[in-house]
Backbone as a printed PyTorch tensor [residue, N CA C, xyz], in Angstrom:
tensor([[[ -65.2720,   89.3270,  -63.3390],
         [ -66.6100,   88.7580,  -63.1430],
         [ -67.2440,   88.8550,  -64.5330]],

        [[ -68.0290,   87.7320,  -64.7290],
         [ -68.6500,   87.5110,  -66.0330],
         [ -69.9550,   88.4830,  -66.0940]],

        [[ -69.9200,   89.0910,  -67.2510],
         [ -71.1240,   90.1160,  -67.4400],
         [ -72.2700,   89.3100,  -67.8470]],

        [[ -73.4570,   89.8710,  -67.7370],
         [ -74.6980,   89.2540,  -68.0110],
         [ -74.7800,   88.7030,  -69.3740]],

        [[ -74.1500,   89.4680,  -70.2870],
         [ -74.2100,   89.1800,  -71.7940],
         [ -73.3320,   87.8640,  -71.7810]],

        [[ -72.1810,   87.9050,  -71.1370],
         [ -71.3620,   86.7550,  -71.3360],
         [ -71.9270,   85.4860,  -70.7400]],

        [[ -72.7260,   85.5800,  -69.5700],
         [ -73.3960,   84.4880,  -68.9940],
         [ -74.3110,   83.9660,  -69.9660]],

        [[ -75.0490,   84.8120,  -70.6130],
         [ -76.1170,   84.3940,  -71.6170],
         [ -75.5060,   83.7000,  -72.7910]],

        [[ -74.4630,   84.1270,  -73.3260],
         [ -73.7730,   83.6050,  -74.4610],
         [ -73.2510,   82.2880,  -74.0070]],

        [[ -72.5350,   82.1360,  -72.8880],
         [ -71.9600,   80.9270,  -72.4920],
         [ -73.0450,   79.8200,  -72.2830]],

        [[ -74.1480,   80.1280,  -71.6850],
         [ -75.1550,   79.3050,  -71.3680],
         [ -75.8610,   78.6980,  -72.4830]],

        [[ -75.9830,   79.6630,  -73.4950],
         [ -76.7300,   79.2070,  -74.8420],
         [ -75.7690,   78.3270,  -75.6620]],

        [[ -74.4280,   78.5850,  -75.5320],
         [ -73.5550,   77.9830,  -76.3390],
         [ -73.4200,   76.4870,  -75.7170]],

        [[ -73.8070,   76.2170,  -74.6180],
         [ -73.7670,   74.8560,  -74.1090],
         [ -75.0450,   74.1500,  -74.5580]],

        [[ -76.1210,   74.5540,  -75.0870],
         [ -77.1980,   73.9190,  -75.4230],
         [ -76.7210,   73.1080,  -76.6600]],

        [[ -77.5050,   71.9470,  -76.9420],
         [ -77.2740,   71.1550,  -78.1470],
         [ -77.7740,   71.8390,  -79.4330]],

        [[ -77.1650,   71.4830,  -80.4060],
         [ -77.4820,   72.0260,  -81.7360],
         [ -78.9360,   71.9840,  -82.1460]],

        [[ -79.6740,   71.0810,  -81.4400],
         [ -81.1140,   70.7970,  -81.7330],
         [ -81.9060,   71.6420,  -80.9680]],

        [[ -81.3590,   72.5190,  -79.9200],
         [ -82.2120,   73.3640,  -79.1490],
         [ -83.0500,   74.3580,  -79.9260]],

        [[ -84.3350,   74.5760,  -79.4690],
         [ -85.1820,   75.5400,  -80.0720],
         [ -85.2120,   76.7510,  -79.4200]],

        [[ -85.9880,   77.7680,  -79.7650],
         [ -86.0490,   79.0440,  -79.1390],
         [ -86.6130,   78.9170,  -77.6800]],

        [[ -87.5430,   77.9580,  -77.4850],
         [ -88.0220,   77.7580,  -76.1160],
         [ -86.9050,   77.4110,  -75.1050]],

        [[ -86.1220,   76.5100,  -75.7060],
         [ -84.8400,   76.0280,  -74.8030],
         [ -84.1460,   77.2490,  -74.4110]],

        [[ -83.8550,   78.1430,  -75.4560],
         [ -82.8530,   79.3660,  -75.2180],
         [ -83.6530,   80.3480,  -74.3650]],

        [[ -84.9460,   80.6410,  -74.6090],
         [ -85.6540,   81.5590,  -73.8050],
         [ -85.7610,   81.0910,  -72.2640]],

        [[ -85.7400,   79.8440,  -72.0930],
         [ -85.9740,   79.2290,  -70.7300],
         [ -84.6170,   79.5340,  -70.0800]],

        [[ -83.4240,   79.2470,  -70.8670],
         [ -82.0740,   79.4160,  -70.2490],
         [ -81.9090,   80.8410,  -69.8790]],

        [[ -82.3590,   81.8360,  -70.6340],
         [ -82.1980,   83.1500,  -70.4260],
         [ -83.0960,   83.7220,  -69.1640]],

        [[ -84.2850,   83.0200,  -69.1460],
         [ -85.3040,   83.1690,  -67.9900],
         [ -84.6180,   82.7940,  -66.6940]],

        [[ -83.9700,   81.5840,  -66.5980],
         [ -83.3820,   81.1340,  -65.3870],
         [ -82.2050,   81.9800,  -65.0370]],

        [[ -81.4300,   82.4160,  -65.8440],
         [ -80.2700,   83.3260,  -65.5920],
         [ -80.8340,   84.6030,  -65.0240]],

        [[ -81.9310,   85.1960,  -65.5510],
         [ -82.4820,   86.4430,  -65.0400],
         [ -82.9250,   86.1460,  -63.5420]],

        [[ -83.7540,   85.1050,  -63.3810],
         [ -84.2470,   84.8150,  -62.0250],
         [ -83.2190,   84.6480,  -60.8830]],

        [[ -82.2440,   83.9540,  -61.3580],
         [ -81.0680,   83.6600,  -60.3220],
         [ -80.2750,   84.9940,  -60.0320]],

        [[ -80.0650,   85.9170,  -61.0600],
         [ -79.5780,   87.1720,  -60.9610],
         [ -80.3860,   88.0040,  -59.9840]],

        [[ -81.7160,   88.0190,  -60.2490],
         [ -82.5780,   88.8740,  -59.4460],
         [ -82.6060,   88.3910,  -57.9170]],

        [[ -82.5540,   87.0700,  -57.7450],
         [ -82.4690,   86.4920,  -56.5040],
         [ -81.0240,   86.8420,  -55.8010]],

        [[ -80.0670,   86.7290,  -56.4980],
         [ -78.8370,   87.2800,  -55.8350],
         [ -78.7810,   88.6610,  -55.4010]],

        [[ -79.3550,   89.5460,  -56.3300],
         [ -79.3430,   90.9080,  -55.9130],
         [ -80.3090,   91.1260,  -54.7040]],

        [[ -81.5210,   90.4290,  -54.5460],
         [ -82.2880,   90.4960,  -53.4880],
         [ -81.6170,   90.1890,  -52.1250]],

        [[ -80.8160,   89.1020,  -52.2090],
         [ -80.1170,   88.6540,  -51.1010],
         [ -79.0600,   89.6450,  -50.6450]],

        [[ -78.3410,   90.2890,  -51.5110],
         [ -77.3200,   91.4030,  -51.3850],
         [ -78.1650,   92.5790,  -50.6890]],

        [[ -79.3290,   92.7840,  -51.1770],
         [ -80.0620,   93.9910,  -50.6990],
         [ -80.8430,   93.7020,  -49.3820]],

        [[ -80.6940,   92.5360,  -48.8190],
         [ -81.3850,   92.2300,  -47.5600],
         [ -83.0030,   92.0890,  -47.7500]],

        [[ -83.2830,   91.7830,  -49.0740],
         [ -84.7430,   91.6640,  -49.3680],
         [ -85.1030,   90.1180,  -49.1070]],

        [[ -84.8890,   89.5410,  -48.1500],
         [ -85.2670,   88.2120,  -47.7570],
         [ -86.1680,   88.0360,  -46.6810]],

        [[ -86.8120,   86.9530,  -46.4490],
         [ -87.6800,   86.6310,  -45.3300],
         [ -87.3260,   85.2700,  -44.6110]],

        [[ -87.6060,   85.0800,  -43.4250],
         [ -87.3590,   83.9530,  -42.7590],
         [ -88.4370,   82.7670,  -43.1340]],

        [[ -87.9470,   81.7180,  -43.3500],
         [ -88.8740,   80.4880,  -43.6080],
         [ -90.0650,   80.4880,  -42.7300]],

        [[ -89.9750,   80.8100,  -41.4090],
         [ -90.9260,   80.7330,  -40.4320],
         [ -92.0750,   81.8120,  -40.8410]],

        [[ -91.6950,   82.9560,  -41.3510],
         [ -92.4870,   84.0130,  -41.6190],
         [ -93.4050,   83.5340,  -42.9340]],

        [[ -92.6390,   82.8800,  -43.7280],
         [ -93.4020,   82.5160,  -44.9360],
         [ -94.3650,   81.2650,  -44.6380]],

        [[ -93.9340,   80.4780,  -43.7100],
         [ -94.9410,   79.3230,  -43.3200],
         [ -95.9870,   80.0270,  -42.7210]],

        [[ -95.9550,   81.0620,  -41.7380],
         [ -97.1330,   81.6620,  -41.0880],
         [ -98.0070,   82.3610,  -42.0840]],

        [[ -97.4690,   83.0650,  -42.9690],
         [ -98.1870,   83.6760,  -44.1560],
         [ -98.9940,   82.6060,  -45.0020]],

        [[ -98.2700,   81.5830,  -45.3290],
         [ -98.9900,   80.4340,  -46.1160],
         [-100.2390,   79.8850,  -45.3730]],

        [[ -99.9120,   79.6050,  -44.0250],
         [-100.9390,   79.0560,  -43.0850],
         [-102.1730,   79.9920,  -42.9960]],

        [[-101.9750,   81.2280,  -43.1930],
         [-103.1300,   82.1660,  -42.8580],
         [-104.0850,   82.2020,  -44.1710]],

        [[-103.7030,   81.5060,  -45.1370],
         [-104.6320,   81.4640,  -46.3050],
         [-105.4720,   80.4620,  -46.2010]]])
C-alpha cells in the first residue's frame, strides 16, 4: 500500500513543470480530503442521503 508521502510525491510529480505553489497545495488538499473521507467510511461515519436532504430542507 502506498504511504501518504508516496501519494503526495507521485501526485506532485505528475504536475507540469509550470505548476505553481497553488497547484501543489491544491493537490495536497485533495489527497487529504479523499483520505479523510475514506477513513470516515471505514469508521462508519456516514449518513444516508435522505437524512441529509431532510436536514437541508429544515434550513
